[in-house]
ZADO-1210 file (C-alpha; in nm, 4 decimals, padded with zeros to 6 digits):
<atoms>
<atom x="00.1757" y="-00.2071" z="00.1545" code="MET" pos="1"/>
<atom x="00.2468" y="00.0902" z="00.3632" code="SER" pos="2"/>
<atom x="-00.0079" y="00.3577" z="00.4567" code="ARG" pos="3"/>
<atom x="00.1591" y="00.6161" z="00.2367" code="THR" pos="4"/>
<atom x="00.1857" y="00.3749" z="-00.0572" code="ALA" pos="5"/>
<atom x="-00.1874" y="00.2892" z="-00.0159" code="GLU" pos="6"/>
<atom x="-00.2814" y="00.6616" z="-00.0420" code="VAL" pos="7"/>
<atom x="-00.0649" y="00.7052" z="-00.3545" code="ILE" pos="8"/>
<atom x="-00.2066" y="00.3919" z="-00.5199" code="ALA" pos="9"/>
<atom x="-00.5712" y="00.5152" z="-00.4497" code="LYS" pos="10"/>
<atom x="-00.4919" y="00.8644" z="-00.5809" code="LYS" pos="11"/>
<atom x="-00.3016" y="00.7470" z="-00.8875" code="PHE" pos="12"/>
<atom x="-00.4404" y="00.3981" z="-00.9761" code="PRO" pos="13"/>
<atom x="-00.3064" y="00.4070" z="-01.3363" code="ARG" pos="14"/>
<atom x="00.0550" y="00.4053" z="-01.2059" code="LEU" pos="15"/>
<atom x="00.2510" y="00.0959" z="-01.1390" code="ALA" pos="16"/>
<atom x="00.4917" y="00.0645" z="-00.8480" code="ALA" pos="17"/>
<atom x="00.7898" y="00.1064" z="-01.0848" code="GLN" pos="18"/>
<atom x="00.6565" y="00.4405" z="-01.1900" code="ASP" pos="19"/>
<atom x="00.6963" y="00.5754" z="-00.8333" code="TYR" pos="20"/>
<atom x="01.0761" y="00.6320" z="-00.8813" code="ALA" pos="21"/>
<atom x="01.0204" y="00.8499" z="-01.1892" code="ARG" pos="22"/>
<atom x="01.0079" y="01.2320" z="-01.1762" code="ASP" pos="23"/>
<atom x="00.6623" y="01.3781" z="-01.1264" code="PHE" pos="24"/>
<atom x="00.6387" y="01.5400" z="-01.4802" code="PRO" pos="25"/>
<atom x="00.7364" y="01.2119" z="-01.6452" code="ASP" pos="26"/>
<atom x="00.4379" y="01.0316" z="-01.4976" code="ILE" pos="27"/>
<atom x="00.1846" y="01.3103" z="-01.5400" code="GLY" pos="28"/>
<atom x="00.1648" y="01.4303" z="-01.1818" code="VAL" pos="29"/>
<atom x="00.1279" y="01.8107" z="-01.1542" code="ASP" pos="30"/>
<atom x="00.1308" y="02.0565" z="-00.8729" code="SER" pos="31"/>
<atom x="-00.2372" y="02.0301" z="-00.8110" code="PHE" pos="32"/>
<atom x="-00.2014" y="01.6543" z="-00.7742" code="ASP" pos="33"/>
<atom x="00.0703" y="01.7013" z="-00.5246" code="LEU" pos="34"/>
<atom x="-00.1345" y="01.9356" z="-00.3110" code="VAL" pos="35"/>
<atom x="-00.4261" y="01.6930" z="-00.3011" code="GLU" pos="36"/>
<atom x="-00.1787" y="01.4083" z="-00.2290" code="LEU" pos="37"/>
<atom x="-00.0243" y="01.5960" z="00.0537" code="ARG" pos="38"/>
<atom x="-00.3599" y="01.6571" z="00.2216" code="VAL" pos="39"/>
<atom x="-00.4526" y="01.2833" z="00.1866" code="LEU" pos="40"/>
<atom x="-00.1224" y="01.1750" z="00.3402" code="ILE" pos="41"/>
<atom x="-00.1533" y="01.4197" z="00.6177" code="GLU" pos="42"/>
<atom x="-00.5072" y="01.2804" z="00.6955" code="GLN" pos="43"/>
<atom x="-00.3744" y="00.9242" z="00.6796" code="ARG" pos="44"/>
<atom x="-00.0705" y="00.9727" z="00.9017" code="ILE" pos="45"/>
<atom x="-00.2492" y="01.2086" z="01.1380" code="GLY" pos="46"/>
<atom x="-00.0093" y="01.4957" z="01.1377" code="ARG" pos="47"/>
<atom x="00.0795" y="01.8165" z="00.9293" code="ARG" pos="48"/>
<atom x="00.3672" y="01.7826" z="00.6868" code="ILE" pos="49"/>
<atom x="00.5855" y="02.0964" z="00.6952" code="SER" pos="50"/>
<atom x="00.6682" y="02.2669" z="00.3697" code="ASP" pos="51"/>
<atom x="01.0404" y="02.1914" z="00.4315" code="ALA" pos="52"/>
<atom x="00.9581" y="01.8179" z="00.4698" code="GLU" pos="53"/>
<atom x="00.7381" y="01.8152" z="00.1543" code="TRP" pos="54"/>
<atom x="00.9907" y="01.9936" z="-00.0628" code="MET" pos="55"/>
<atom x="01.2393" y="01.7031" z="-00.0104" code="LYS" pos="56"/>
<atom x="01.0212" y="01.4823" z="-00.2138" code="ALA" pos="57"/>
<atom x="01.1293" y="01.4409" z="-00.5752" code="THR" pos="58"/>
<atom x="00.9137" y="01.1358" z="-00.6704" code="SER" pos="59"/>
<atom x="00.6404" y="00.9261" z="-00.5306" code="LEU" pos="60"/>
<atom x="00.8928" y="00.6755" z="-00.4076" code="ALA" pos="61"/>
<atom x="01.0672" y="00.9507" z="-00.2014" code="SER" pos="62"/>
<atom x="00.7236" y="01.0468" z="-00.0612" code="ILE" pos="63"/>
<atom x="00.6811" y="00.6934" z="00.0569" code="VAL" pos="64"/>
<atom x="01.0254" y="00.6920" z="00.2079" code="GLU" pos="65"/>
<atom x="00.9881" y="01.0246" z="00.3775" code="LEU" pos="66"/>
<atom x="00.6353" y="00.9823" z="00.5196" code="PHE" pos="67"/>
<atom x="00.5986" y="00.6101" z="00.5994" code="ASP" pos="68"/>
<atom x="00.5564" y="00.5414" z="00.9649" code="GLU" pos="69"/>
<atom x="00.8667" y="00.3727" z="01.0993" code="LYS" pos="70"/>
<atom x="00.8250" y="00.0830" z="01.3463" code="PRO" pos="71"/>
<atom x="00.8001" y="00.2311" z="01.6997" code="GLY" pos="72"/>
<atom x="00.7226" y="00.5777" z="01.5660" code="ALA" pos="73"/>
<atom x="00.4210" y="00.7716" z="01.7068" code="GLN" pos="74"/>
</atoms>
């Protein structure tokens, strides 16, 4: 499991992996949850996430895709 997916699983243990592709409101994730999640992911990946980057996320799956460390990335 990726670092970002681990953070999400810990933050939202009630969700299954297939829920990650659903829209935030459909899975009960609100704006406060997203602020907390952003901070946790920033801490885990060791860098600040810009507002522009964060606003590209439309689901938990897209957060994993956007913020997972790619092989060879620093």
